C-alpha positions as CSV (number, residue, x, y, z in Angstrom):
1,M,4.0,-12.8,48.6
2,T,6.7,-9.9,48.6
3,Q,9.9,-10.3,50.2
4,E,8.9,-7.6,52.8
5,R,5.6,-9.3,53.9
6,L,7.9,-12.6,54.3
7,W,9.9,-10.4,56.6
8,Q,7.2,-9.3,58.5
9,V,5.5,-12.9,58.9
10,L,9.2,-14.5,59.9
11,D,9.9,-11.8,62.7
12,P,8.0,-13.0,65.7
13,F,9.7,-16.6,65.1
14,W,13.4,-15.5,65.0
15,G,13.9,-16.6,68.5
16,D,12.7,-20.4,68.0
17,P,14.9,-22.0,65.6
18,R,12.5,-25.3,65.0
19,T,9.5,-22.9,64.3
20,L,11.8,-20.8,61.9
21,S,13.1,-24.0,60.2
22,A,9.4,-25.1,59.4
23,L,8.2,-21.4,58.8
24,L,10.9,-20.8,56.0
25,C,10.1,-24.2,54.4
26,S,6.8,-23.6,54.3
27,S,7.7,-19.9,53.0
28,V,9.4,-21.3,50.2
29,A,6.6,-23.6,49.3
30,A,4.5,-20.6,49.3
31,V,6.8,-18.6,47.0
32,V,6.9,-21.4,44.6
33,L,3.1,-21.7,44.7
34,L,2.8,-18.0,44.0
35,K,4.9,-18.1,41.2
36,W,2.9,-21.0,39.5
37,L,0.1,-19.3,40.3
38,E,1.6,-16.1,38.6
39,R,2.4,-18.5,35.5
40,R,-0.7,-19.8,35.4
41,Q,-2.6,-16.5,35.3
42,I,-0.1,-15.3,32.6
43,Q,-1.3,-18.3,30.5
44,Q,-4.9,-18.0,31.0
45,K,-4.6,-14.3,30.0
46,M,-2.9,-15.6,26.7
47,E,-5.3,-18.0,26.0
48,E,-8.4,-15.9,26.8
49,A,-6.6,-13.3,24.3
50,R,-6.5,-15.8,21.7
51,R,-10.3,-16.9,22.2
52,A,-11.2,-13.4,21.8
53,R,-9.4,-13.3,18.4
54,D,-10.7,-16.5,17.4
55,L,-14.4,-15.4,18.2
56,A,-13.7,-11.8,16.4
57,L,-12.7,-13.5,13.4
58,E,-15.7,-15.8,13.2
59,R,-17.8,-13.0,13.6
60,M,-15.7,-11.4,10.6
61,E,-16.5,-14.6,8.7
62,K,-20.1,-14.5,9.2
63,A,-20.3,-11.0,8.6
64,A,-18.5,-11.5,4.9
65,Q,-20.4,-14.5,4.1
66,R,-23.9,-12.9,4.9
67,F,-23.1,-10.2,2.4
68,K,-21.8,-12.7,0.0
69,Q,-24.7,-14.7,0.0
70,E,-27.2,-11.6,0.0
71,N,-25.2,-10.0,-2.9
72,P,-23.9,-12.8,-5.1
73,G,-23.6,-10.4,-8.2
74,T,-20.4,-8.8,-6.0
75,Q,-17.6,-8.6,-8.4
76,T,-14.8,-9.3,-5.4
77,A,-11.9,-10.0,-7.6
78,Q,-12.5,-6.8,-9.6
79,I,-12.5,-4.7,-6.4
80,L,-9.4,-6.3,-4.7
81,S,-7.5,-5.4,-8.0
82,L,-8.1,-1.8,-8.1
83,T,-5.4,0.7,-6.8
84,M,-6.7,2.9,-3.8
85,V,-6.9,6.1,-5.9
86,E,-9.0,4.3,-8.5
87,L,-11.1,2.8,-5.5
88,V,-11.8,6.1,-4.2
89,E,-13.1,7.3,-7.7
90,K,-15.7,4.6,-8.0
91,L,-16.8,4.9,-4.4
92,K,-17.4,8.6,-4.8
93,D,-19.0,8.6,-8.3
94,G,-21.3,5.8,-6.6
95,S,-20.3,3.2,-8.9
96,L,-19.2,0.9,-6.1
97,S,-20.6,0.8,-3.0
98,P,-18.7,1.2,0.4
99,E,-20.4,-2.2,1.4
100,S,-19.2,-4.2,-1.2
101,V,-15.8,-2.8,-0.9
102,L,-15.6,-3.6,2.5
103,Y,-16.8,-7.1,2.7
104,S,-14.7,-8.0,-0.1
105,Y,-11.6,-6.9,1.9
106,M,-13.3,-8.7,5.0
107,G,-13.2,-12.1,3.2
108,K,-9.6,-11.7,1.4
109,A,-8.1,-10.6,5.0
110,L,-9.7,-13.9,6.3
111,E,-8.0,-15.4,3.6
112,V,-4.7,-14.1,4.2
113,T,-4.5,-14.4,7.8
114,Q,-5.4,-18.3,7.7
115,E,-2.4,-18.3,5.6
116,V,-0.1,-16.2,7.4
117,N,-1.7,-15.4,10.7
118,C,-1.5,-11.4,10.4
119,V,-4.7,-10.5,12.0
120,T,-5.2,-10.1,15.6
121,D,-8.8,-8.6,15.9
122,F,-11.8,-7.8,13.8
123,I,-12.9,-4.0,14.7
124,H,-17.0,-5.0,14.8
125,G,-17.5,-1.2,15.0
126,C,-16.7,-1.2,11.0
127,E,-20.1,-2.2,10.3
128,D,-21.6,0.8,12.2
129,Q,-19.3,3.0,10.5
130,L,-20.4,1.7,7.5
131,Q,-23.9,3.1,8.3
132,K,-22.8,6.3,9.5
133,L,-21.2,7.1,6.2
134,K,-24.7,7.0,4.8
135,N,-25.9,9.7,7.0
136,Q,-22.7,11.8,5.9
137,K,-23.5,14.8,4.2
138,E,-20.0,15.4,2.7
139,K,-17.9,12.4,1.5
140,G,-14.2,12.8,3.1
141,L,-11.1,11.9,1.3
142,L,-11.0,8.2,2.1
143,Y,-14.7,7.4,1.7
144,G,-15.5,3.9,2.0
145,I,-11.7,2.8,2.2
146,P,-11.2,0.0,4.4
147,I,-8.2,0.1,6.5
148,S,-6.0,-1.9,8.7
149,I,-4.6,-0.9,12.2
150,K,-1.4,-2.0,14.0
151,D,-2.3,-3.8,17.6
152,H,-0.7,-0.9,19.4
153,I,-3.0,1.9,18.1
154,D,-6.2,2.5,20.1
155,C,-9.2,1.3,18.9
156,K,-12.4,1.9,21.2
157,G,-14.0,-1.1,22.5
158,H,-10.4,-3.2,21.6
159,I,-7.0,-4.3,23.5
160,S,-4.1,-2.8,22.4
161,S,-1.6,-5.5,23.6
162,G,1.6,-4.4,22.2
163,G,2.2,-7.8,22.0
164,M,2.6,-8.3,26.0
165,V,0.6,-9.8,28.5
166,K,0.7,-6.6,30.9
167,F,-1.5,-4.8,28.3
168,L,-4.1,-7.4,28.1
169,G,-7.6,-6.9,29.6
170,Q,-7.4,-3.1,29.2
171,V,-10.1,-2.5,26.8
172,K,-10.1,1.0,25.3
173,E,-12.5,3.7,25.8
174,E,-11.7,5.6,22.6
175,D,-10.6,5.6,19.4
176,S,-7.2,7.0,19.1
177,V,-6.6,10.5,17.1
178,I,-5.4,9.0,14.2
179,V,-8.5,6.5,14.3
180,Q,-10.8,9.3,14.8
181,V,-9.7,11.1,12.0
182,L,-9.6,8.2,9.7
183,K,-13.3,7.7,10.5
184,C,-14.0,11.6,9.8
185,Q,-12.4,11.4,6.3
186,G,-14.9,8.2,5.7
187,A,-12.4,5.5,6.1
188,I,-13.5,2.2,7.6
189,P,-10.8,0.6,10.0
190,F,-11.9,-3.0,10.0
191,V,-9.0,-5.2,11.6
192,R,-6.2,-4.9,13.7
193,T,-2.7,-6.5,13.0
194,N,0.3,-8.1,14.5
195,I,3.1,-7.1,15.9
196,P,6.3,-8.4,18.0
197,Q,6.3,-8.6,21.7
198,T,7.2,-5.3,22.8
199,M,7.8,-3.7,19.4
200,I,11.3,-3.5,19.8
201,N,12.3,-6.0,17.0
202,Y,11.7,-6.2,13.3
203,D,10.1,-9.6,13.3
204,C,6.7,-10.0,13.8
205,S,6.0,-12.6,16.7
206,N,4.6,-12.6,20.1
207,L,3.9,-15.5,23.0
208,I,0.1,-14.2,22.5
209,F,-0.9,-14.5,18.9
210,G,2.3,-16.3,17.6
211,Q,4.6,-16.0,14.6
212,T,3.4,-14.1,11.5
213,L,5.0,-15.2,8.0
214,N,5.7,-13.4,4.9
215,P,3.0,-13.8,2.3
216,L,5.6,-13.9,-0.6
217,N,7.6,-16.6,1.3
218,H,6.5,-18.5,4.5
219,Q,10.2,-19.2,4.9
220,K,10.6,-15.3,5.4
221,S,10.0,-12.8,7.9
222,P,7.7,-10.1,7.1
223,G,9.7,-7.8,9.0
224,G,8.6,-5.7,11.8
225,S,7.4,-4.2,14.0
226,S,4.4,-3.1,11.6
227,G,4.8,-6.7,10.3
228,G,1.2,-7.7,10.6
229,E,0.5,-5.1,8.4
230,G,3.2,-5.5,5.7
231,A,1.6,-9.2,5.7
232,L,-1.6,-8.1,5.3
233,I,-1.5,-5.6,2.7
234,A,1.1,-8.0,0.4
235,G,-1.3,-10.5,1.1
236,G,-4.0,-8.6,-0.4
237,G,-6.1,-8.3,2.7
238,S,-6.0,-4.9,3.0
239,I,-5.3,-1.6,0.8
240,L,-4.2,0.8,3.3
241,G,-2.5,0.2,6.6
242,I,-1.5,2.3,9.6
243,G,2.0,1.3,11.4
244,S,4.4,3.1,13.5
245,D,8.2,3.3,13.3
246,V,10.9,4.2,15.8
247,A,13.7,2.0,14.3
248,G,12.5,1.2,11.0
249,S,9.2,-0.4,11.8
250,I,7.1,1.2,8.9
251,R,9.8,0.7,6.7
252,L,11.6,-2.6,7.2
253,P,8.0,-4.5,6.6
254,S,7.4,-2.6,3.6
255,S,10.8,-3.6,2.5
256,F,10.6,-7.1,3.1
257,C,7.0,-7.4,1.7
258,G,7.4,-5.3,-1.5
259,L,5.0,-2.4,-0.3
260,C,5.6,1.3,-0.2
261,G,5.6,3.0,3.4
262,L,6.3,6.4,5.1
263,K,7.8,7.2,8.4
264,P,6.9,11.0,8.8
265,T,8.4,13.7,10.9
266,G,7.7,12.2,14.7
267,N,5.1,14.9,15.4
268,R,3.4,15.4,11.9
269,I,0.9,12.7,12.7
270,S,-0.4,12.6,16.2
271,K,0.4,10.0,18.3
272,L,-2.4,10.4,21.1
273,G,-3.8,7.0,21.9
274,V,-1.2,4.7,21.1
275,V,0.1,2.0,23.6
276,S,4.0,1.8,24.1
277,P,6.3,-0.1,26.5
278,I,8.8,2.9,26.6
279,I,6.8,5.7,27.4
280,G,8.6,8.8,27.8
281,M,11.4,8.2,25.5
282,K,12.1,11.1,23.6
283,S,16.1,10.7,22.1
284,V,14.6,8.6,19.2
285,A,11.8,9.9,17.4
286,A,8.6,7.5,16.9
287,A,6.2,8.0,14.3
288,L,2.9,6.8,12.8
289,G,2.6,6.3,9.0
290,P,0.6,4.9,6.2
291,M,1.9,1.6,4.5
292,A,0.2,0.5,0.8
293,R,0.9,-0.8,-2.7
294,D,2.0,2.4,-4.3
295,V,2.9,5.9,-3.6
296,D,0.1,7.8,-4.8
297,S,-2.1,5.8,-1.5
298,L,0.4,7.3,1.0
299,A,0.1,10.6,-0.4
300,L,-4.1,10.5,-0.2
301,C,-3.4,9.1,3.1
302,M,-1.4,11.9,4.4
303,K,-3.3,14.4,2.7
304,A,-6.8,13.5,4.5
305,L,-4.7,13.2,7.8
306,L,-3.1,16.4,7.4
307,C,-6.5,18.0,8.4
308,E,-8.1,20.7,10.6
309,E,-9.9,17.9,12.5
310,M,-6.6,16.2,13.6
311,F,-5.2,19.8,14.6
312,R,-8.3,20.4,16.5
313,L,-8.1,16.9,18.3
314,D,-4.3,17.2,19.0
315,P,-3.1,20.8,19.2
316,T,0.4,20.0,19.9
317,V,0.6,18.8,16.0
318,P,1.9,21.6,13.6
319,P,-1.2,22.5,11.7
320,I,0.7,22.1,8.3
321,P,-1.6,20.8,5.8
322,F,-0.6,18.7,2.8
323,D,1.3,20.5,0.2
324,E,-0.2,19.3,-3.0
325,E,2.1,21.7,-4.9
326,V,5.2,20.2,-3.8
327,Y,3.9,16.6,-4.2
328,T,2.8,17.2,-8.1
329,S,6.1,19.2,-9.1
330,S,8.2,18.1,-11.7
331,K,11.3,20.3,-10.9
332,P,14.6,18.4,-11.0
333,L,16.0,17.4,-7.8
334,R,19.5,17.8,-6.5
335,I,19.9,14.0,-4.9
336,G,22.4,12.8,-2.5
337,Y,23.1,9.4,-2.3
338,Y,25.3,6.5,-0.8
339,E,25.3,2.6,-1.5
340,G,26.4,1.7,2.0
341,D,26.8,3.6,5.4
342,G,30.3,1.9,6.3
343,Y,28.3,0.1,9.3
344,F,26.8,-2.7,7.8
345,Q,27.7,-3.6,4.4
346,P,24.4,-4.2,2.2
347,S,23.6,-7.0,0.8
348,P,24.1,-7.5,-3.1
349,S,20.7,-6.8,-4.3
350,M,20.3,-3.8,-1.9
351,K,23.5,-2.6,-3.5
352,R,22.6,-3.2,-6.9
353,A,19.1,-1.3,-6.3
354,I,20.5,1.8,-5.3
355,Q,22.9,1.8,-8.4
356,E,20.1,0.9,-10.5
357,T,18.1,3.6,-9.1
358,R,20.7,6.5,-9.3
359,K,21.1,5.7,-12.9
360,L,17.4,6.0,-13.6
361,L,17.4,9.3,-11.6
362,Q,20.4,10.8,-13.5
363,D,19.1,9.9,-16.9
364,A,16.0,11.4,-16.1
365,G,17.6,14.8,-15.8
366,H,18.1,14.9,-11.7
367,T,21.5,15.7,-10.3
368,L,23.0,12.9,-8.1
369,V,25.8,14.1,-5.5
370,P,27.5,11.3,-3.3
371,F,27.0,11.8,0.2
372,A,28.1,9.9,3.2
373,P,26.4,10.1,6.7
374,P,28.8,11.1,9.3
375,K,29.9,9.4,12.0
376,I,27.6,6.4,11.6
377,D,29.4,4.2,14.2
378,Y,28.8,7.1,16.7
379,M,25.3,7.3,15.7
380,V,24.3,3.6,16.1
381,D,26.1,2.7,19.2
382,E,26.0,6.1,21.2
383,L,22.8,8.1,19.8
384,F,20.5,5.1,18.9
385,T,21.1,2.6,21.1
386,R,21.7,4.7,24.2
387,G,18.7,6.8,23.1
388,I,16.0,4.1,22.7
389,F,17.6,2.4,26.2
390,S,18.3,5.4,28.0
391,D,16.2,4.3,31.2
392,G,18.5,1.4,31.4
393,A,15.4,-1.0,29.9
394,A,13.5,-0.4,32.9
395,H,10.4,0.0,31.1
396,L,11.0,-3.2,29.6
397,V,12.6,-5.5,32.3
398,D,16.6,1.7,37.8
399,C,17.1,4.7,35.5
400,L,20.0,6.5,34.5
401,S,20.8,10.2,35.6
402,A,19.1,12.9,34.3
403,K,22.1,14.4,33.7
404,N,23.1,11.3,31.2
405,L,19.5,12.0,29.6
406,W,20.0,15.4,29.2
407,D,23.8,14.8,27.8
408,Q,22.2,12.5,25.5
409,H,19.5,15.0,24.3
410,G,22.3,17.4,23.6
411,A,24.5,15.1,21.7
412,V,21.4,14.0,19.4
413,E,20.8,17.6,18.9
414,A,24.5,18.3,17.9
415,Y,24.7,15.4,15.5
416,R,21.4,16.6,13.8
417,I,23.0,20.2,13.5
418,E,26.2,18.2,11.9
419,F,24.0,16.1,9.6
420,I,21.9,19.2,8.3
421,A,25.2,21.4,7.9
422,K,26.7,18.7,5.8
423,W,23.3,18.2,3.7
424,R,23.3,22.1,3.0
425,K,26.7,22.6,2.1
426,L,26.0,19.7,-1.0
427,R,22.8,21.7,-1.6
428,L,20.7,18.5,-1.5
429,D,17.0,18.5,-1.6
430,V,16.5,14.7,-1.1
431,I,18.8,11.6,-0.3
432,L,18.4,8.2,-1.8
433,C,20.0,5.2,0.0
434,P,19.4,1.6,1.2
435,A,16.7,0.3,3.3
436,L,17.4,-3.3,4.8
437,G,16.7,-6.6,2.7
438,P,15.5,-8.6,1.1
439,A,13.5,-10.2,3.5
440,F,15.2,-12.2,6.3
441,N,14.8,-15.8,7.2
442,H,12.8,-16.4,10.6
443,G,14.9,-16.0,13.5
444,Y,17.5,-13.4,12.3
445,A,15.7,-10.2,12.9
446,G,16.3,-10.6,16.6
447,K,19.9,-11.2,16.1
448,L,20.7,-8.3,13.8
449,F,19.6,-5.2,15.5
450,A,22.1,-3.4,14.7
451,A,21.5,-4.2,10.9
452,T,18.8,-1.3,11.0
453,S,21.5,1.2,10.7
454,Y,20.1,2.7,7.5
455,T,16.8,3.1,9.0
456,N,17.4,3.9,12.6
457,L,19.4,6.9,11.4
458,Y,16.5,9.0,10.5
459,N,14.6,8.1,13.7
460,V,17.4,9.6,15.7
461,L,17.6,12.7,12.9
462,D,13.7,12.8,12.9
463,F,13.9,13.2,9.4
464,P,10.8,11.8,7.2
465,A,11.8,8.6,5.1
466,G,10.1,6.1,3.0
467,V,10.8,2.9,1.1
468,V,9.7,2.3,-2.5
469,P,10.6,-1.3,-4.4
470,V,12.2,-0.7,-7.2
471,S,13.5,-4.7,-8.0
472,T,13.5,-8.3,-7.4
473,V,16.7,-10.5,-5.9
474,T,18.2,-12.4,-8.9
475,R,20.1,-15.1,-9.3
476,A,23.6,-13.3,-9.7
477,D,22.4,-11.6,-6.5
478,E,22.4,-14.9,-4.7
479,E,25.7,-15.8,-6.3
480,E,27.5,-12.9,-5.1
481,L,26.2,-13.0,-1.9
482,K,28.0,-16.4,-1.7
483,H,31.3,-14.1,-1.6
484,Y,29.8,-11.7,1.2
485,R,31.8,-11.1,3.7
486,G,30.7,-7.7,5.2
487,H,33.0,-4.9,6.4
488,Y,34.7,-7.0,9.0
489,G,34.0,-10.5,8.4
490,D,32.6,-10.7,12.3
491,P,29.6,-12.9,13.5
492,W,26.9,-9.9,12.7
493,D,28.3,-10.1,9.2
494,K,28.1,-13.8,8.7
495,R,24.6,-13.5,10.2
496,L,23.4,-10.7,7.5
497,K,24.3,-13.4,4.9
498,E,22.4,-16.2,6.5
499,A,19.6,-14.0,7.1
500,V,19.0,-12.8,3.6
501,E,19.9,-16.0,1.8
502,G,17.4,-17.9,-0.6
503,A,15.4,-14.9,-1.6
504,V,15.5,-15.1,-5.2
505,G,12.1,-13.4,-6.7
506,L,11.5,-11.3,-3.4
507,P,11.4,-7.6,-3.6
508,V,14.2,-5.3,-2.8
509,A,13.5,-1.4,-1.9
510,V,15.6,1.7,-1.9
511,Q,14.9,4.7,0.8
512,C,14.0,8.1,0.1
513,V,14.8,10.9,2.8
514,A,13.9,14.7,3.1
515,L,14.4,17.3,5.9
516,P,12.1,17.4,8.8
517,W,8.4,18.4,7.7
518,Q,9.0,18.0,3.7
519,E,6.8,14.7,3.7
520,E,5.7,16.1,0.5
521,L,9.0,16.3,-0.9
522,C,9.7,13.0,0.4
523,L,6.7,11.4,-1.3
524,R,7.2,13.1,-4.7
525,F,10.8,11.6,-4.8
526,M,9.5,8.1,-3.6
527,K,7.1,8.7,-6.8
528,E,9.6,9.8,-8.9
529,V,11.7,6.5,-8.2
530,E,8.5,4.2,-8.4
531,M,7.5,5.4,-12.1
532,L,11.5,5.2,-13.1
533,A,11.4,1.7,-11.9
534,H,8.1,0.7,-13.3
535,S,9.1,1.9,-16.7
536,M,12.2,-0.1,-16.4
537,K,10.4,-3.2,-15.7
538,R,8.1,-2.7,-18.7
539,N,11.2,-2.3,-21.1
540,V,13.2,-5.0,-19.7
């Protein structure tokens, strides 16, 4: 019963105190009852969603078992061990069938989600997509590749929950543009993955589907908000995933789980058909992008997505195809770098990773130039935080004025101009800097939102940025962490120390950044870092 309706009911009785008193008591009881019914309805919706997930996973398991029984000779372990580039070649030359690959990954995804709770739905249309591939005359760039999709990206016949009850029950009538393009390129979207509630968090837990664990260490978070993607790929249950990023939500789970991930310029890939709890937020650029085990997989995915089909389906996306020449170039780079941004001091392993990568790049013939992001406190406190919550959090929990919003947009633009001017003055091609890591212990991501300064900077600027794992946490890093105080020795610095402790052996990543619309250059830089890091590991 709404407050307005309650007054309408009470109005005729104002003259009779006894009647009014009795009515007030009954009305209070009615309000309590309505609240109880509302909570019960919410609980029922969540239970229905969990049952639907369980039934979907059962259906998935039956399909995988049926294929295994009918094809006992399938070399599942060998298929799962292939890189995506190798898999693409074998699928195209016919030495592997799309069926064998799909059902191998289906079985592995079930194993991984049983361990870490990362899959929220089985995309049952994947078997129809498998049949369609047989009738396609041309094999797309991702022919036969199974792909996992973050929960809030629309898939026909499925719910995009966003980790929120308000979106439950809304079955989507068509695929998002990105899913349509993936299918056009021969890919087979087969599962949807878990996210945190509202996605404004870099953990991976919600009241509907629960907590996702890091497959590398169950005491650690997989990161977020694309945490289900990170956990599934790191566990071996997917070879390529699609995530989204508004403060680091592709890069943070990639960092925490030891993967490569790319956040493109905000409008390089279509976002049509994506559920968001903060619709209309333009001050901080959100983006869809790929997550995988290596950089070549990211590059192949971007090449596949940046095609005529996407430009046709979403004419607001600039029709810029993938520039293979830039990606494969071997021209030495002029690289800006910083070990810390002055806002949050990096953990010892993060700092060491930058130092080692800088030396590797320098020894390989690249030019390294010290760089410091301008006014980082202003960027985090004013531009990012005010930008992402410029509606006064009304979408999440009454709005600020249009003037304030326009002022915010003007301030972001001025900061971007200042940042690019500094970049140009130093004649930089790209920037090397920390990401965030290693993986956090459970419960800390929600208490350390400001620690995303290394990643959210490039959402404010709307620059392409990716992460590459380059090292692992050593016992020396862990020992040095005991003396970590941060810049201020305040509660946040103390929490960061607590968040990352106990991480020996877990991956540590660096972040690679380029100017807007230069995803190919960003990927080329990431590939260079990846190769140098691998060569260093071989020589150790």
